[in-house]
C-alpha positions in Angstrom: 83.1 73.1 179.1 84.9 76.8 178.1 87.1 76.9 175.3 89.0 80.0 173.9 90.4 79.4 170.1 92.7 82.1 169.0 93.9 83.0 165.4 96.4 85.7 164.6 96.5 85.7 160.8 93.0 85.3 159.4 92.5 86.3 155.8 89.6 89.3 155.7 90.0 90.2 152.3 93.0 91.1 149.8 96.0 91.3 152.1 94.1 91.9 155.5 94.7 89.9 158.2 92.7 89.7 161.6 93.0 88.4 164.9 90.5 86.6 165.7 88.8 84.8 169.0 86.6 82.2 168.7 84.8 81.1 172.4 82.2 80.2 174.3 84.0 81.1 178.0 82.4 83.7 179.8 85.6 84.9 181.4 87.2 85.6 177.7 83.8 87.1 176.5 84.1 89.7 179.7 88.0 90.5 178.8 87.0 90.9 175.0 84.3 93.2 175.8 86.3 95.1 178.3 88.9 95.8 175.3 86.2 96.9 172.9 84.9 99.4 175.8 88.3 101.2 176.2 88.6 101.3 172.1 85.2 102.3 172.2 85.5 105.2 174.5 88.1 107.0 172.5 85.9 107.1 169.3 83.3 109.5 168.6 80.9 107.4 166.7 80.8 103.9 168.7 79.8 101.5 166.1 80.2 97.7 166.4 79.5 95.4 163.6 77.3 92.3 164.3 76.5 89.2 162.2 74.6 85.5 163.5 75.1 82.3 161.9 72.2 79.6 162.8 71.8 76.3 163.7 71.1 73.6 161.1 67.2 73.2 162.3 64.1 74.4 160.2 63.8 77.9 160.1 60.8 78.1 162.6 63.0 76.5 165.4 66.3 78.0 164.3 68.3 79.6 166.8 71.5 81.9 166.6 74.7 79.4 166.7 77.6 81.9 166.3 77.5 85.7 166.8 80.5 87.3 164.8 81.5 91.1 166.4 83.9 93.0 165.3 85.1 96.4 166.6 87.7 98.6 164.7 90.6 97.4 163.0 92.8 97.1 165.9 90.6 94.5 168.3 90.4 91.2 167.5 87.1 90.0 165.9 84.8 88.0 168.5 83.3 84.7 167.4 81.3 83.9 170.3 79.4 80.5 170.1 76.0 80.9 171.3 75.1 77.6 171.1 77.6 76.1 173.4 77.4 79.0 176.0 75.8 80.1 179.1 74.2 83.2 179.9 76.5 86.1 180.5 75.1 89.4 181.9 78.3 91.1 181.0 77.3 90.5 177.5 73.6 91.0 177.4 74.7 94.3 178.9 77.2 95.1 176.3 74.6 94.6 173.6 71.7 96.3 175.6 73.9 99.6 176.2 72.3 102.5 174.3 75.7 104.5 173.9 76.7 101.8 171.2 75.1 101.1 167.7 75.3 97.6 166.6 75.1 97.6 162.4 74.6 94.6 160.1 72.2 94.0 157.2 70.0 92.7 156.6 69.5 92.8 160.2 65.2 91.6 160.2 66.1 88.1 160.6 68.9 88.3 163.1 66.5 90.7 165.5 63.8 87.8 165.1 66.7 84.8 165.8 67.8 86.8 168.9 64.8 86.4 170.7 65.3 82.8 171.0 68.8 83.6 173.4 67.1 86.8 174.6 69.4 89.4 174.6 68.0 92.7 173.9 70.4 95.1 171.3 69.6 98.6 171.8 70.5 99.8 168.8 70.6 97.6 166.0 70.8 99.5 162.6 70.2 98.1 159.4 72.7 100.0 157.2 71.5 98.4 153.9 68.0 100.6 154.7 70.1 103.7 155.9 72.6 103.6 152.6 71.3 102.6 149.1 72.9 103.3 145.7 70.9 106.2 144.4 70.8 104.3 140.2 69.8 100.8 142.4 67.6 98.7 139.6 66.1 96.6 143.0 65.0 97.5 146.5 67.9 97.1 148.8 70.5 96.6 146.2 74.3 97.3 146.7 75.7 96.7 150.3 74.2 93.0 150.5 75.5 92.7 146.9 78.7 93.9 147.4 79.2 91.6 150.8 77.5 88.4 148.9 80.1 88.9 146.0 83.1 89.3 148.0 82.0 86.8 150.7 80.4 84.1 148.4 83.3 84.4 145.8 85.2 83.0 149.0 82.7 80.5 149.9 82.3 79.3 146.0 86.5 79.0 146.0 85.8 76.5 149.4 83.1 74.2 147.6 85.7 71.9 146.5 86.9 71.8 150.7 83.4 72.3 152.0 80.0 71.3 151.6 76.7 73.0 151.9 75.5 70.9 154.4 79.1 71.4 156.6 79.0 75.3 155.7 75.4 75.0 158.0 77.0 73.5 160.8 77.6 76.6 163.2 76.9 75.0 166.4 79.1 71.7 165.6 82.0 72.1 167.5 85.0 72.2 166.8 84.4 74.6 163.9 86.5 74.3 161.3 88.8 76.6 159.7 86.8 77.6 156.9 84.0 78.3 159.1 86.2 80.7 161.2 87.4 82.4 157.6 84.0 82.4 156.8 82.4 84.1 159.8 85.3 86.5 160.0 85.4 87.7 156.7 81.5 87.8 156.6 81.0 90.0 159.5 84.3 92.4 159.0 83.4 92.9 155.3 79.9 94.2 156.4 81.7 96.3 159.5 84.3 98.0 156.9 81.1 98.9 154.8 
């Protein structure tokens, strides 16, 4: 059964509030992607953030549970519940469209895990490999570290409210508000970077 949950004021970071749609509903997915495509038509660089949260299974069988997509600062962040959704051709075509660049970091695990749900992402860029701090003291430093500090700071502040085991339950529905906030903050900070 499809669901659509909408949140108008999810805290991203500092004073930034975001509109978020959490769904597994095909019609809502199509509507959101149509809005994204209208917005992207006006942009020279058609960049979409992408991130995944996974099922709480052993590594070798873990599958994507939640896909996070932000497009710009005016469109809602889409949290698509893959673990509770049926295959959507419009969604698969959107991911496979070579006009769009999907960015994230690191994306190696996400590319591998995507094979479990079978959508092909045409242009999947690991921005951490494309950009690094010249004075970095370790390989692939900076972007993951910066995001980690911002997101983990939020997560660490929530530890008295959410346990590590609860944090791993991305396929349990309904997601609690802390999951929604974490997923939104995680992907939006990465998109801004």
